[in-house]
C-alpha positions as CSV (number, residue, x, y, z in Angstrom):
1,M,49.6,194.9,104.0
2,Y,51.6,193.6,106.9
3,D,50.3,190.3,108.4
4,P,50.3,190.8,112.2
5,N,52.5,188.3,114.0
6,I,54.7,188.0,117.1
7,L,57.1,190.5,115.7
8,S,54.4,193.2,115.6
9,I,54.7,193.8,119.4
10,I,58.5,194.2,119.3
11,P,58.7,198.0,118.6
12,S,56.2,198.9,121.3
13,L,57.7,196.4,123.7
14,F,61.2,197.7,123.2
15,A,59.9,201.3,123.7
16,I,58.3,200.3,127.0
17,V,61.3,198.3,128.4
18,L,63.9,200.9,127.3
19,A,61.8,203.8,128.8
20,I,61.7,201.9,132.1
21,L,65.4,201.1,132.1
22,T,66.8,204.4,130.8
23,R,64.0,206.9,131.7
24,Q,64.7,208.4,128.3
25,V,61.3,208.5,126.6
26,V,62.3,210.2,123.3
27,I,65.2,207.8,122.7
28,S,63.1,204.8,123.6
29,L,60.3,205.9,121.2
30,G,62.9,206.6,118.5
31,I,64.4,203.1,118.8
32,G,60.8,201.7,118.6
33,I,60.2,203.7,115.4
34,W,63.5,202.4,113.9
35,I,62.8,198.8,114.7
36,G,59.2,199.1,113.5
37,N,60.3,200.4,110.1
38,C,62.9,197.7,109.7
39,L,60.2,195.1,110.3
40,L,57.5,196.8,108.2
41,F,59.7,197.3,105.1
42,E,62.0,194.4,105.7
43,A,64.9,196.9,105.6
44,N,68.4,196.6,106.9
45,P,69.3,198.7,110.1
46,L,70.8,201.5,108.1
47,S,67.8,201.8,105.7
48,G,65.4,201.5,108.6
49,L,67.0,204.5,110.2
50,G,66.3,206.6,107.1
51,L,62.7,205.2,106.9
52,G,62.3,206.1,110.6
53,V,63.2,209.7,110.0
54,E,60.7,209.8,107.1
55,S,58.0,208.3,109.3
56,I,58.5,211.1,111.9
57,I,58.3,213.8,109.2
58,Q,55.1,212.2,107.8
59,V,53.4,213.0,111.1
60,F,53.2,216.6,109.8
61,G,51.2,215.3,106.9
62,S,48.2,215.1,109.3
63,A,46.6,218.5,110.0
64,S,45.2,217.4,113.3
65,D,48.5,216.0,114.5
66,T,50.3,219.2,113.5
67,K,47.8,221.4,115.3
68,V,48.2,219.5,118.5
69,I,52.0,219.8,118.3
70,I,51.8,223.5,117.6
71,F,49.3,223.9,120.5
72,T,51.8,222.3,122.9
73,L,54.4,224.9,122.0
74,I,51.9,227.8,122.2
75,I,50.6,226.7,125.7
76,G,54.2,226.9,126.9
77,G,54.4,230.5,125.6
78,L,51.1,231.3,127.2
79,I,52.2,230.0,130.6
80,A,55.5,231.9,130.4
81,T,53.6,235.1,129.6
82,I,51.2,234.7,132.5
83,E,54.2,234.1,134.8
84,R,56.2,237.1,133.6
85,L,53.2,239.4,133.8
86,G,52.8,238.4,137.5
87,G,49.4,236.8,137.0
88,V,50.1,233.9,139.3
89,R,51.6,236.2,141.9
90,G,48.6,238.5,141.6
91,F,46.2,235.5,142.0
92,I,48.1,234.4,145.1
93,S,48.0,237.9,146.6
94,L,44.2,238.1,145.9
95,L,43.6,234.9,147.8
96,E,46.0,235.9,150.7
97,S,44.2,239.2,151.0
98,K,40.8,237.5,151.7
99,E,40.4,236.5,155.3
100,W,38.4,233.4,154.5
101,V,40.5,231.0,156.6
102,D,40.1,231.0,160.4
103,T,40.3,227.2,161.3
104,P,42.7,224.3,160.4
105,T,39.9,222.6,158.4
106,K,39.4,225.7,156.3
107,A,43.1,225.9,155.6
108,K,43.0,222.4,154.2
109,W,39.9,223.2,152.1
110,L,41.7,226.3,150.7
111,A,44.6,224.1,149.5
112,Y,42.1,221.6,148.1
113,S,39.9,224.0,146.3
114,T,42.8,226.0,144.8
115,G,44.1,222.8,143.3
116,I,40.8,222.2,141.6
117,V,40.2,225.7,140.3
118,V,43.7,226.3,138.9
119,F,43.8,223.6,136.2
120,I,45.9,225.2,133.4
121,E,49.0,223.3,134.2
122,S,49.9,220.8,137.0
123,N,53.1,222.6,138.3
124,I,51.3,226.0,138.4
125,T,48.5,224.3,140.4
126,L,51.0,223.0,142.9
127,L,52.9,226.2,143.2
128,V,49.9,228.4,143.7
129,A,48.1,226.1,146.2
130,G,51.3,225.5,148.1
131,S,52.3,229.2,148.3
132,I,49.0,230.4,149.7
133,S,48.4,227.5,152.0
134,R,51.8,226.9,153.6
135,P,51.7,229.9,156.0
136,L,48.2,228.8,157.2
137,F,49.3,225.2,157.7
138,D,52.2,226.4,159.8
139,K,49.9,228.8,161.8
140,Y,47.5,225.9,162.7
141,K,50.3,223.4,163.1
142,I,49.2,221.1,160.3
143,A,51.9,218.9,158.8
144,R,53.3,220.3,155.6
145,E,53.4,216.7,154.4
146,K,49.6,216.8,154.6
147,L,49.7,220.0,152.4
148,A,51.9,218.3,149.9
149,Y,49.5,215.3,149.7
150,I,46.5,217.5,149.2
151,I,47.9,219.7,146.5
152,D,49.5,216.7,144.8
153,S,46.1,214.9,144.7
154,T,44.4,217.9,143.1
155,S,47.0,218.8,140.4
156,A,47.6,216.0,137.8
157,P,44.3,214.2,138.8
158,I,42.3,217.4,137.9
159,C,44.4,218.3,134.9
160,I,43.9,214.9,133.2
161,M,40.2,215.3,133.3
162,I,40.1,218.7,131.6
163,P,40.3,218.9,127.8
164,L,41.1,222.6,127.9
165,N,44.8,222.4,128.8
166,A,48.0,220.9,127.6
167,W,47.2,217.5,129.2
168,G,43.9,217.3,127.3
169,A,45.5,218.4,124.0
170,L,48.2,215.7,124.3
171,V,45.7,213.0,124.9
172,I,43.3,214.2,122.2
173,G,46.2,214.3,119.8
174,L,47.2,210.7,120.6
175,I,43.6,209.5,120.2
176,S,43.1,211.3,116.9
177,A,46.3,209.8,115.5
178,N,45.0,206.2,116.0
179,G,42.1,206.2,113.7
180,I,39.5,207.7,116.0
181,E,37.3,210.2,114.1
182,E,35.9,211.9,117.2
183,P,38.8,212.1,119.6
184,M,37.1,214.8,121.8
185,Q,34.1,212.6,122.2
186,V,36.2,209.6,123.3
187,F,38.1,211.8,125.8
188,I,34.9,213.1,127.3
189,Y,33.3,209.6,127.5
190,A,36.4,208.4,129.3
191,I,36.2,211.0,132.1
192,P,33.6,209.1,134.3
193,F,35.7,206.0,134.0
194,N,39.0,207.7,134.8
195,L,38.9,206.0,138.1
196,Y,42.2,206.7,139.8
197,P,42.0,210.5,139.5
198,I,38.4,210.6,140.6
199,I,39.1,208.4,143.6
200,A,42.3,210.3,144.5
201,I,40.4,213.6,144.4
202,L,37.4,212.3,146.4
203,F,39.7,210.5,148.9
204,A,41.6,213.7,149.5
205,A,38.3,215.4,150.4
206,I,37.5,212.5,152.8
207,V,40.9,212.9,154.4
208,I,40.2,216.5,155.0
209,L,36.6,215.9,156.2
210,F,37.5,213.2,158.7
211,D,41.1,214.2,159.4
212,L,42.4,210.8,158.3
213,E,46.1,210.2,159.0
214,L,47.4,206.9,157.6
215,G,50.8,205.4,158.4
216,P,53.7,207.9,158.3
217,M,51.3,210.8,158.0
218,R,50.3,210.3,161.7
219,L,54.0,210.7,162.7
220,A,54.4,213.8,160.5
221,Q,51.4,215.4,162.2
222,E,52.8,214.6,165.6
223,R,56.0,216.3,164.6
224,A,54.1,219.3,163.3
225,A,52.2,219.6,166.5
226,Q,55.5,219.7,168.3
227,N,57.2,222.0,165.7
228,K,59.6,219.3,164.8
229,S,58.6,218.8,161.1
230,E,61.2,218.1,158.4
231,R,60.8,221.4,156.6
232,K,62.6,222.9,153.7
233,Q,62.2,226.7,153.3
234,H,61.4,226.7,149.6
235,H,59.9,229.8,148.1
236,L,58.6,230.6,144.7
237,S,61.9,232.2,143.7
238,D,63.7,228.9,144.6
239,V,62.2,227.3,141.4
240,G,62.8,230.3,139.2
241,L,59.2,231.2,138.8
242,Y,56.8,234.0,139.7
243,R,58.9,236.9,140.9
244,G,56.1,239.2,141.7
245,N,55.8,243.0,141.8
246,D,53.5,245.3,143.6
247,D,51.4,245.9,140.5
248,D,50.8,242.3,139.9
249,K,47.1,241.7,139.1
250,A,45.1,238.4,139.3
251,R,43.4,239.4,136.0
252,H,46.7,238.6,134.1
253,M,46.1,235.0,135.0
254,L,42.3,234.8,135.3
255,L,41.3,236.5,132.1
256,P,43.4,234.4,129.7
257,I,42.1,231.2,131.4
258,I,38.5,232.4,131.2
259,V,39.0,233.2,127.5
260,M,40.5,229.8,126.9
261,V,37.7,228.0,128.7
262,L,34.9,229.9,126.9
263,S,36.6,229.6,123.5
264,M,36.8,225.8,123.6
265,P,33.1,225.0,123.5
266,I,32.4,227.8,121.0
267,S,35.1,226.5,118.7
268,L,33.7,222.9,119.1
269,Y,30.3,224.3,118.2
270,L,31.5,226.1,115.1
271,T,33.8,223.3,113.8
272,G,31.0,220.8,114.4
273,D,28.4,222.8,112.5
274,G,26.3,223.3,115.5
275,D,27.1,220.0,117.3
276,I,29.7,220.3,120.0
277,M,30.4,216.6,120.1
278,Q,31.2,216.6,116.4
279,G,33.6,219.5,116.6
280,S,37.3,219.2,115.9
281,G,39.2,218.9,119.1
282,S,42.6,219.7,117.7
283,T,41.3,222.9,115.9
284,S,39.4,224.0,119.0
285,V,42.2,223.7,121.5
286,L,44.5,225.5,119.1
287,W,42.1,228.4,118.7
288,A,41.3,228.5,122.4
289,V,44.9,228.8,123.4
290,L,45.7,231.4,120.6
291,L,42.8,233.5,121.9
292,A,44.0,233.2,125.4
293,L,47.5,234.3,124.4
294,L,46.0,237.2,122.5
295,A,44.0,238.3,125.6
296,S,47.2,238.1,127.7
297,W,49.1,240.2,125.2
298,I,46.3,242.8,125.1
299,L,46.4,243.1,128.9
300,A,50.2,243.4,128.9
301,L,50.2,246.2,126.2
302,H,47.2,248.0,127.7
303,S,48.9,248.1,131.2
304,R,52.2,248.9,129.6
305,K,53.9,246.2,131.6
306,M,55.7,244.8,128.5
307,S,56.5,245.8,124.9
308,V,55.8,243.6,121.9
309,D,59.5,242.7,121.6
310,E,59.5,241.6,125.3
311,L,56.3,239.6,124.9
312,M,57.7,237.8,121.9
313,Q,60.9,236.9,123.7
314,V,59.0,235.6,126.7
315,F,56.7,233.6,124.3
316,L,59.6,232.0,122.5
317,K,61.4,231.1,125.8
318,G,58.2,229.6,127.1
319,S,57.6,227.6,123.9
320,G,61.2,226.4,124.1
321,E,60.6,225.0,127.6
322,F,57.7,222.9,126.2
323,L,59.8,221.7,123.2
324,P,60.6,218.4,125.0
325,I,56.9,217.7,125.4
326,A,56.3,218.5,121.7
327,V,59.1,216.1,120.7
328,I,57.7,213.3,122.8
329,L,54.3,213.9,121.2
330,L,55.8,213.9,117.7
331,F,57.7,210.6,118.3
332,A,54.7,209.0,120.0
333,L,52.5,209.8,117.0
334,A,55.1,208.3,114.6
335,L,55.4,205.1,116.7
336,G,51.6,204.9,116.8
337,D,51.4,205.0,113.0
338,I,54.0,202.3,112.7
339,A,52.3,200.1,115.3
340,N,49.0,200.5,113.5
341,L,50.6,199.4,110.2
342,L,52.2,196.4,111.9
343,G,48.8,195.4,113.4
344,T,50.2,195.5,116.9
345,G,46.9,196.2,118.5
346,A,45.1,193.5,116.6
347,Y,47.8,190.9,117.5
348,V,47.8,191.8,121.2
349,A,44.0,191.7,121.2
350,A,44.0,188.3,119.7
351,L,46.5,187.0,122.3
352,A,44.6,188.6,125.1
353,Q,41.3,187.0,124.0
354,K,43.0,183.6,124.1
355,A,45.0,184.1,127.4
356,L,42.8,186.4,129.5
357,P,39.2,187.0,130.2
358,L,38.1,190.4,128.9
359,S,37.3,191.5,132.4
360,L,41.0,191.6,133.2
361,M,42.0,193.7,130.3
362,L,41.3,197.1,132.0
363,P,43.0,196.2,135.3
364,L,46.0,194.9,133.3
365,L,46.3,198.1,131.3
366,F,45.9,200.2,134.5
367,L,48.7,198.2,136.3
368,T,51.0,198.2,133.3
369,S,50.7,202.0,132.8
370,S,51.2,202.4,136.6
371,V,54.5,200.5,136.5
372,I,55.8,202.4,133.5
373,A,54.9,205.8,134.9
374,F,56.4,205.0,138.3
375,S,59.6,203.8,136.7
376,I,60.1,206.7,134.3
377,G,58.5,209.4,136.5
378,S,56.4,210.8,133.7
379,S,52.7,210.4,133.1
380,W,53.1,212.1,129.7
381,G,55.8,209.7,128.6
382,T,53.4,206.9,129.6
383,F,50.6,208.4,127.6
384,A,52.9,208.5,124.6
385,I,53.7,204.8,124.9
386,M,50.4,203.3,126.0
387,I,47.6,205.3,124.5
388,P,48.3,204.2,120.9
389,L,48.6,200.6,121.9
390,S,45.4,200.6,124.1
391,I,43.3,202.3,121.3
392,Q,44.4,199.8,118.8
393,I,43.5,196.9,121.1
394,S,40.1,198.3,121.8
395,L,39.4,198.8,118.1
396,S,40.5,195.2,117.3
397,L,38.2,193.9,120.0
398,G,35.3,196.0,118.8
399,L,35.0,197.6,122.3
400,S,34.7,201.3,123.3
401,P,38.1,202.9,123.3
402,A,36.9,205.2,126.1
403,F,37.3,202.4,128.7
404,F,40.8,201.5,127.5
405,L,41.8,205.1,127.4
406,A,40.6,205.7,131.0
407,A,42.6,202.7,132.2
408,V,45.8,204.0,130.7
409,L,45.2,207.6,131.9
410,S,44.5,206.4,135.4
411,G,47.5,204.2,135.6
412,A,49.8,206.9,134.2
413,V,48.5,209.4,136.8
414,F,48.9,206.9,139.7
415,G,52.4,205.9,138.7
416,D,53.4,209.6,138.4
417,H,51.6,210.4,141.7
418,A,53.5,207.7,143.6
419,S,56.9,208.0,141.9
420,P,59.8,209.7,143.8
421,I,61.3,210.9,140.5
422,S,58.2,212.5,139.1
423,D,58.5,216.3,138.5
424,T,55.0,216.8,140.0
425,T,56.1,215.0,143.2
426,V,59.2,217.1,143.4
427,V,57.4,220.4,142.8
428,A,54.7,219.4,145.4
429,S,57.5,219.0,148.0
430,M,59.1,222.3,147.1
431,A,55.8,224.2,147.0
432,S,54.9,222.8,150.5
433,G,58.3,223.4,151.9
434,T,58.7,219.8,153.1
435,D,61.3,217.1,152.7
436,H,60.9,215.3,149.4
437,I,61.3,211.8,150.7
438,E,58.9,212.5,153.6
439,H,56.3,213.6,151.1
440,V,56.7,210.4,149.1
441,K,56.5,208.2,152.2
442,T,53.5,210.0,153.7
443,Q,51.6,210.1,150.4
444,L,52.2,206.5,149.4
445,P,49.5,204.8,151.6
446,Y,46.8,207.2,150.3
447,A,47.9,206.6,146.7
448,L,48.1,202.8,147.1
449,L,44.7,202.6,148.7
450,S,43.2,204.8,145.9
451,A,45.0,202.6,143.3
452,A,43.6,199.4,144.8
453,L,40.1,200.8,144.6
454,A,40.7,201.8,141.0
455,T,41.9,198.4,140.1
456,A,38.8,196.8,141.6
457,G,36.7,199.4,139.8
458,F,38.3,198.6,136.4
459,Y,37.6,194.9,137.0
460,L,33.9,195.6,137.6
461,V,33.7,197.9,134.6
462,G,35.1,195.1,132.5
463,V,32.7,192.5,134.0
464,F,29.6,194.6,133.4
465,S,30.6,196.3,130.1
466,F,32.3,193.6,128.0
């Protein structure tokens, strides 16, 4: 049994600093794993390298961890299949064919509601909402920067509060790997305290309702009114996605999503012996996405759009595109195991109790996660680094891990939302057809105000809960 000491924080600290400096999350996690094994087993650097490899392999000894990693790859194949079948293009065509929008305000609400409804994956959310709304925003002379802000505020903030997609699976997997017997329950309990996403979503609605234009957004709207906006003529084909055909059908997207959504609670009920809250999250998300993939394949074969060979090729290609995410998850789980053995959470908790009032713990976790996500441009990378540490701290303090999880998730989403190097920020600019830097500049005041409110909220949660 390793006695926690100052060295216990070194692996996680190295991983955080290196991730910020290099923006290479996998390498940073790998170095953290290597250092951790050297400390844990008092090994030399060469032996520590071998032990590090073994600790990564040992992740597959956990059935729940393995299920989540497999889920991550399958969701990539499912998304690729939906894209190739034209499901997204069909959904866009369906919305475009409905003459629901006849005012500027309704155009904004269309972008907002589309972002909320399409929660399968953040980039798909952005591309769908941007594609159907951009012509309407141009028609009513609304700034495309406003469109980029609205869809960016309803992509990742929505995805992170849904346990039925890749975001939820990643988070549940990280929770499960850190000694939490009911990870799905912790995730669900954290949702109402996931303050930044909630505030960002509500604030975007207020912006639409009262037509608020803060800072640079006012100038962008003035340019739009005079047809002088900084516009980029991005189309779906520019990002290599969604090349539609005339026979594209919305059902190729909607039916698999419906199957996945309905399968999740059913699986939780079955694995929990009649109690949804006691169900296995890792098993449920795996079966839900497998059934969604099956539904997608049945649709493809029934409509004769693709053969089994073509479906398999698309599935493997899509899974390959999600391989980096699976590797991040694998390394994060390994580092979490090492940090747990080193007693990192217990040591940090002991230091925090001496140096900080408990009411400051949640704001500190929120701000730390924000800085990491802003610096590396990845909310998922931040999850991998910070969730294991926050869970261990909460358990050492004897406090509900849901509060600590919510602070990390909120900070990661805010940092990602505000970062100019985040993939979601880039895709939001492309989907809206606006200049990327203009999107970052016009969105930042809204994001900062939401983050300030979230920080204050986490302080109040700490005051009244701890």
